[in-house]
BASE-918294 format. One record per residue (C-alpha): z, x, y. Coordinates in steps of 0.5 Angstrom, whole numbers, padded with zeros to 4 digits, always signed. Layout:
N
ZXY/...
//
This chain:
283
+0280+0073+0253/+0274+0070+0249/+0270+0070+0255/+0271+0077+0257/+0268+0079+0250/+0263+0074+0250/+0261+0078+0257/+0261+0084+0255/+0256+0082+0249/+0252+0079+0254/+0253+0086+0258/+0250+0090+0252/+0245+0085+0250/+0242+0087+0257/+0243+0094+0257/+0239+0095+0251/+0245+0097+0246/+0243+0096+0239/+0247+0097+0232/+0247+0103+0229/+0242+0104+0224/+0245+0105+0217/+0245+0111+0214/+0240+0113+0208/+0244+0116+0202/+0241+0123+0199/+0243+0126+0193/+0242+0133+0197/+0244+0136+0204/+0239+0139+0209/+0239+0145+0212/+0234+0146+0218/+0231+0140+0216/+0230+0142+0209/+0233+0139+0203/+0238+0145+0200/+0238+0143+0192/+0243+0148+0191/+0248+0144+0193/+0250+0135+0192/+0252+0131+0197/+0259+0131+0193/+0262+0127+0199/+0259+0120+0196/+0262+0118+0191/+0260+0116+0184/+0257+0109+0186/+0252+0111+0192/+0249+0117+0187/+0249+0111+0181/+0246+0106+0186/+0240+0111+0188/+0238+0113+0181/+0238+0105+0179/+0234+0104+0185/+0228+0109+0184/+0228+0108+0176/+0224+0101+0177/+0232+0098+0177/+0231+0099+0170/+0239+0102+0166/+0238+0108+0165/+0238+0110+0157/+0244+0112+0153/+0245+0118+0150/+0249+0123+0147/+0251+0130+0150/+0255+0136+0149/+0262+0135+0153/+0264+0143+0151/+0260+0149+0151/+0259+0152+0144/+0258+0160+0143/+0253+0158+0138/+0246+0154+0140/+0247+0149+0145/+0247+0144+0139/+0253+0146+0136/+0258+0143+0140/+0264+0141+0137/+0265+0135+0143/+0260+0130+0144/+0260+0125+0149/+0256+0118+0152/+0252+0119+0158/+0247+0114+0162/+0241+0119+0164/+0236+0116+0169/+0230+0120+0170/+0227+0119+0177/+0221+0117+0179/+0217+0121+0185/+0222+0127+0183/+0223+0133+0177/+0230+0131+0177/+0234+0127+0172/+0241+0124+0172/+0246+0125+0168/+0252+0120+0169/+0259+0120+0165/+0261+0114+0162/+0268+0111+0161/+0272+0115+0155/+0268+0121+0157/+0272+0127+0158/+0270+0129+0165/+0268+0121+0168/+0267+0121+0174/+0261+0125+0174/+0254+0127+0174/+0249+0132+0173/+0243+0133+0177/+0237+0136+0172/+0232+0139+0176/+0226+0143+0174/+0221+0148+0178/+0216+0152+0176/+0214+0159+0181/+0210+0165+0180/+0216+0167+0174/+0214+0160+0170/+0218+0154+0168/+0226+0153+0171/+0232+0149+0170/+0237+0147+0174/+0243+0144+0173/+0248+0142+0178/+0253+0135+0179/+0259+0132+0181/+0266+0132+0179/+0271+0126+0182/+0275+0126+0176/+0279+0132+0171/+0275+0138+0174/+0277+0143+0168/+0274+0137+0164/+0267+0138+0169/+0267+0145+0168/+0266+0145+0161/+0261+0139+0162/+0257+0144+0166/+0257+0150+0163/+0254+0146+0156/+0248+0143+0160/+0247+0149+0164/+0248+0153+0157/+0242+0147+0154/+0238+0149+0160/+0238+0156+0159/+0236+0156+0152/+0231+0151+0154/+0228+0155+0159/+0229+0161+0154/+0225+0157+0148/+0219+0156+0153/+0218+0163+0155/+0217+0165+0149/+0213+0161+0147/+0208+0157+0151/+0207+0150+0151/+0201+0149+0146/+0195+0148+0150/+0197+0149+0156/+0190+0153+0157/+0187+0146+0155/+0184+0143+0162/+0188+0137+0163/+0182+0132+0162/+0180+0135+0156/+0188+0134+0153/+0189+0128+0148/+0195+0122+0152/+0199+0125+0145/+0201+0118+0145/+0200+0114+0138/+0203+0107+0137/+0204+0103+0131/+0206+0096+0128/+0212+0098+0126/+0217+0103+0123/+0214+0103+0116/+0208+0107+0118/+0210+0111+0124/+0212+0119+0121/+0204+0118+0117/+0201+0116+0123/+0204+0122+0127/+0202+0126+0122/+0195+0124+0123/+0195+0125+0129/+0197+0131+0130/+0193+0134+0125/+0187+0131+0128/+0189+0135+0135/+0191+0142+0131/+0185+0141+0127/+0180+0140+0135/+0184+0146+0138/+0188+0142+0141/+0196+0144+0137/+0201+0137+0139/+0207+0140+0143/+0209+0132+0144/+0207+0126+0141/+0211+0120+0143/+0211+0113+0138/+0211+0107+0141/+0212+0099+0136/+0210+0093+0138/+0218+0091+0139/+0220+0098+0144/+0216+0095+0150/+0220+0100+0155/+0221+0106+0152/+0218+0110+0146/+0221+0109+0139/+0221+0116+0137/+0218+0122+0140/+0216+0130+0135/+0217+0136+0139/+0213+0143+0137/+0216+0149+0140/+0212+0154+0137/+0204+0153+0136/+0203+0150+0128/+0198+0154+0124/+0191+0152+0125/+0191+0151+0118/+0196+0147+0117/+0197+0140+0114/+0200+0134+0116/+0207+0136+0112/+0207+0143+0115/+0206+0140+0121/+0211+0135+0122/+0216+0139+0117/+0216+0144+0124/+0217+0138+0129/+0223+0136+0132/+0225+0130+0132/+0228+0125+0138/+0228+0117+0138/+0233+0111+0143/+0231+0106+0138/+0234+0103+0132/+0226+0102+0130/+0226+0110+0130/+0232+0111+0127/+0229+0106+0121/+0223+0109+0121/+0226+0116+0119/+0231+0114+0114/+0225+0110+0111/+0221+0117+0111/+0226+0121+0109/+0228+0116+0102/+0221+0116+0100/+0216+0120+0095/+0215+0125+0101/+0222+0127+0103/+0221+0134+0099/+0215+0136+0103/+0219+0136+0109/+0225+0138+0108/+0227+0140+0116/+0224+0134+0118/+0229+0131+0114/+0234+0135+0116/+0233+0135+0123/+0232+0126+0123/+0240+0126+0119/+0243+0130+0124/+0240+0125+0130/+0241+0120+0125/+0249+0121+0125/+0248+0122+0133/+0245+0116+0134/+0250+0111+0130/+0256+0114+0134/+0253+0113+0140/+0252+0106+0138/+0259+0106+0136/+0262+0106+0143/
//
């Protein structure tokens, strides 16, 4: 029997037989050779999508975030059910992969958020795959789709400031600071200088010496600020988010200080974001 197997293997090699090529995973199927972004390859499992996202995110772990697990009848951030997810922005794709974590009502599941531009402007598409509780997944997907639609309407109604400025003249919109104590004031100064130069800020990212892999915080303006706005008015109009302890520390320090009364809306948003950040860390 052994000699027969050896002979068969030798015959196969002589005949030029080769092992079947290893299939390459693709997150979406193809129709006539073109990628069909409406139909994720859900026949693959959770780990196939996760390995794909990790390999294309410079093998960095996805950053943790809280996202609505159920839709709200109010604004997207008014949901009463939130859960932790891992987010992977993928290199070379206008897509973000959002993976549920253990304890999430829809786990295991993945959402894929795609951004594309056509003659009508910028659009966001959200779809994904469910391998757990299907009803919980539908609620999770619906919440994400509502958030994407809200964001899209905001963009349509308020084109990003500076959209008509040639890229070569745009400010890189990054601020680097030594530590949390100077973070907010440094952003205020950069936003004011940009606005005064006729380049109203849209998003400013802040990096600290400690945070080498991701920004400590970022500030977003959905509407162009008034050309005459001072530093405090600019900061009070900003939406703040942060993904590190230093970002949270910086906003807490600012809002406990003497200038907090001049940026009440900023501090209100920072307080809500701080509560979410504390919940992420406790999970």
